[in-house]
N, C-alpha and C positions, 0 to 999 in steps of 0.2 A: 731730132733725134738727137740721144745721146752717144758721142762715140767716146769708148775707155781705150785705151792703152793698155797694155798689160804685158810687163815686161818680165822676161826671164831668161838671163843671156847665153848662158852656158850650153850645158851638153842635153841628151835625151833623157834620161832620167830624170834631170834636174826639173826639165818642162814635165814629164808626166807627172811627179809630184807636185805640179801646179794647177793640176788639171781639176782638184774640187772648189781652189781659187776661181778660177775661171769660170766653173758654172754659178757660181756666186754672183760673181758680176756680169755676166750672161742673164742672169736672171731679173736683174735690175736695171740694165741699159739696153739700148736699142741694137747696138753692132758695138762687136770687141775683136779688137787687134789685135793680135799675139806679137810681140816684138821678140825675136828670140836672134840665138846666135846661129851660126851654118850647121855647128853640130847637132843643135836640139831643132831644128827645122821640121825633119821627118815627124817626128813626134808631134810636133804644132800639130800636124796637118791630118791629126787623128784624134783631136781632141774635141769632145762635145761643146758647142758654146763658143769656137773660135768661127768668125767669120770671114777672116781673112790674117794673112802673116805678113809680117815684114820682116827681112833677113839685116841684122846688123852684127858684124863681126866688133865685138867691142875690146878694146884696149887695154880696159884693168879686169875683164874677167875672163875672156878667152885663154887658156892654157898654153896654147902657141899666140902669141898676140903680135900682132901687127905694129908696126911705129904709129905713134900718134903725130898726125900732121893736120896744117891748118886746111889743108885742101879738100880731105877728106871728112873733118870735122864739120867744115861751111857745108860740103854737099850732105851730110847724116842731116843737120839742122834743117837745110830745107827739105829733105825727103820727109820729115816728121814734120815739119810746118804743115805740107802737103796735106797731111792727114787730116788737119782742122780736128784734132781731138779734144774733146769736153776735159777730159781728166786724165792722170796716170796712175797704177799702180803698180809700183818696182817692187818685186819679188827677188830675195838674196839672201844665200843662206848666211848664217851666225857671222863667216869670218870676211864678208865680203862690205865693203859701204857703199850705200846707194848714192852717194851726195855727187860724186863726177857723174853719172846717170843723168840726177836730177837735172845737173848745171844745163847738161845737154839740152832736156826735155824743156828746162825752161826759156835757153835762147830760142827755141822750137814754137814758143807762143802757148806753151801748154799750161792753162790757169790753174789746175789743181792738182798736187803730187802729193802720193802717200806711200809713204815707205818705214822700215825699221833702221834705225842709225843709233849707233851707242856717243855718237859725236853730235856738239848742235848742229842746228843746220839751218839757223838762219832764216832767211828768205826762199831758202832752195827747198823746203817741203813746208804743204799747207798742215799735212796730218803725221807727227811722228809719232810710232811706237818706240819704246826704251826697252831695246835687251837686257839681259842680263840673268844674276843670279837672285831671286824674291829673298832668300835666306841673307844674302849680302846688303842687300838693296832694297827696301819697302816700296822702293817708288818707281821699279820693274815693272813693267805691263806685258811682257813678253819674253817668259822664260827659257833660258839657253837650250834646254831639254826635251821640248815638246819634237816631236815627230815633223819633219821637214813638212809633209803636207797640211798640219797642223798650222804650223806658224804660217805658212803662205794663206791660209785660211782665214787666220787672225789679221793678217794686213789687210783683206779687203774688206774683212769684218768691221776694222776700223774705218775706212773707208765708206761705209755704209751698204755693204752688197752679204746679203743673208743667202744661204742653200735653200734654193723652194722645199716647201713640203714635198716629203717623199724620198728626196734625196739623201742618202746614207753618208755622202759626204766619203766613199771609199773613191779608189782612181778608176778610172773609164774610158775606155777607146773606144771608138768607131770603127768597126772592120765591115768593110763594104765587101758586097756582093762579089768582087772583081777580085778582091784579096782573097776570099775563101776558095774562090775558085782556081784561083793561082794555088795558094797552098794545096788543096785538094790535087792537084796535078802534079807538083813538085812530090809529094808524098805518093800518089799513084806510081811515078816513073820510077820509084825507087821499092814499088815492092811493100811500103807500107799500106796495109787494109785492115788492122787490127790495133789492140790499144800500144801504146809507148811513154816514154818517160826521155824526156828532153835534157842534154846535157849543154851547157852552153860553157866550153872551157876559157874562153877569152874573156879581158876587160880593157876598157877604154884607159884605166889609168894601169902600168904592170904590176905594182904593189899588192891591188886588189884579185890577183888572177892567181887560182891555183896553177903550178907549175906544170908542165906538159907530160912529163911522165907522172907525175900523180894523176893526172885527169885521165889518159890513157887507161891506168890502172881501176879507176872509176868505172868508166865505161865497161873495160871485161869484167869487172865485179857482179855491175849492171846485169850482163847480156848473164854470165853463169847464173844469176839468182831468178833467170827466166823473164828480164825485160825484155822488150826490143827497144834500141837505146837509137834516138836521132841525134845527133851532135850540131848544132847550129853555131853560125859566126857570119862574120861581118865579112865583107870581099877582100880585106887585107888578110884576113886571118883563116884563110885557105888552106893554107900549109898546116897551120894548128888542128883544122878539123880534121885534116885528111889523117895524119897520125893518130889522132884521140879514135877515132872511128875506126882507123886501120887495126888499131889495138883489139877489137874485137873480132873473136876467134871465126874463122869459116865465112867471111865477108859479111857477116850479120849486121855490123853499125853502117850505120845511114849518114852517110857526111851531107848535109845541107849545106853548108859552108859557102856562102857568096851566093845562095842561089835564089833568094827570095828577096820581095821587095820590104820595107819594114811593117808593112800592112799585112803583106802574106805571113813574115815571123808570126806575129800576132795571133794569125790563123793558126799555125801551125802550134803555137804555144798553147790555144786556147782547146786545144784537141790532145793535150799530154795530160797524164795521170797525174804527174807532179815534173816540175822543173828543177834542175840541178844547176845553180851561175852562182858567180860571184857578185860582189857590190857593183852594179853597172847596170848600164839602160834595161838589156832585156828582165833583169830581176823585177823593175818594177812596171815593164812591159807584159808579165808574168802574172803581177800583180794586180795590173788594171783587166787583164780578163778573167781573172777570179780563180786562178790556179794556185794550189799549194807550192810553196819553194823550200827547197833546203838551200838555204843561204850558205855558203862559203863568205865568211866576212871576215875580214882581214880588219883591223881594231885601228888601223891609221885613222879614222874617224868614226865617230861613237853612232854604236849599233841603235840607240835608241831615238836618235833624229835619222838615222839612212837606211835602218833595215826593210826589208819588204813591207808595205803597209796594208793593212785591211785585208789581209789573207792569212789561212793557217801556214804557219812558216817553222822551221827549225834551223836557229842556226850553229854553224859548226865553223872550229877555228879559235884558237886561242885567246880569249876575249880579254886577257893578262898581259900579252906579249909586251916584249921590249920597244915596238914598233908604236903601242898604244899613243892615240893622240896625237901623232907629228902630221897628220895629212901629207906624209911623204907620196910620192909618185912611183918611187922606184923603192923595192926594200931595203930597208937601212940594216936589217941585220942580216949574215951569212946564213945562207940555207932555207930562207924564207919560213922560219918554223912555225909561225904564226897559222899558214894554211896547209902546210906540209905533211904538219902532222896530221892533219885528215887522211885515213887512209880509204881504200875501197869500201872495207867491211863498214867502214862506219857512213857511208853513203847508204851504202844497203840498208842498213839498218833503219838510215832516217826516210828514206823513201817509204818504207812498210811501216813505218808510224804514222806517214800522212796519208798512204792509201788505204790501210786495212787498221789502222788503229791499233797497231801490234805495240 
């Protein structure tokens, strides 16, 4: 039996974007173990092709990293060794090095490791893809401007795994009956029995979120245009979702902040006509259930890599703003102009274009 570890150690959105690569590995392996960070575990549980999930809070990937200790590293090496994997496919973003991860995998006895690395890997990698700009270096075999899902798929491909016939390479999740029932019950409890638009105002990285007052303006504008507005958010975003939903007149804004599991959130998004969301996990979850996305995209990271993949989308936000390419987690420009220049009328227009082709 061939057991392959596929590692993507950051957040839910990153794990969702790894889905096509995981399906490619699953098509050629007997068992796929997704090794993910705690912020990506709920997404990993929805991905087709994943047979088991192992959690690793990686100190060189996690945004709030734990200290590196010998005790923790030894325990991790033992846990990975116990998986008795035949190989590992390490998936990283362009700015992350896979080499510390590869070292841990080597210590765990994994015999074959594939990853993309700009740095010389020595014996840490068996198969190395070289990222970069092909215009500057003709030996590059992984262009930097690939969409993240395609980058991951290219790494899996170099390891020898391809998508099966009939797989279009888009994002996908499995939403089971329990999640669909949960979503239906939550919506029914709020009196939602017809078409709706989802507005997800929060983001895991503050620099990528629309400001609360602009999100409230957007919700009110959508309602004034005749849309039922369902506001979603994580448990820690309940104050935000209450504020945004509360801006809709006559109590017609529906606040689902913190009221759904991740699977039920996928089902809620699947029932929407359009999802309005920043560059955060639920944007990729919406893409995975095939719903058009109005993407409030802060240019702190490149949209060609990180915009919602494989669905109809409209990007809003100033892509030439001063924060462009900084990877900032907190907006470095007073007034958050890249996103706060987007007003309610812009949202209404974008939703109409996606829903009705206007």
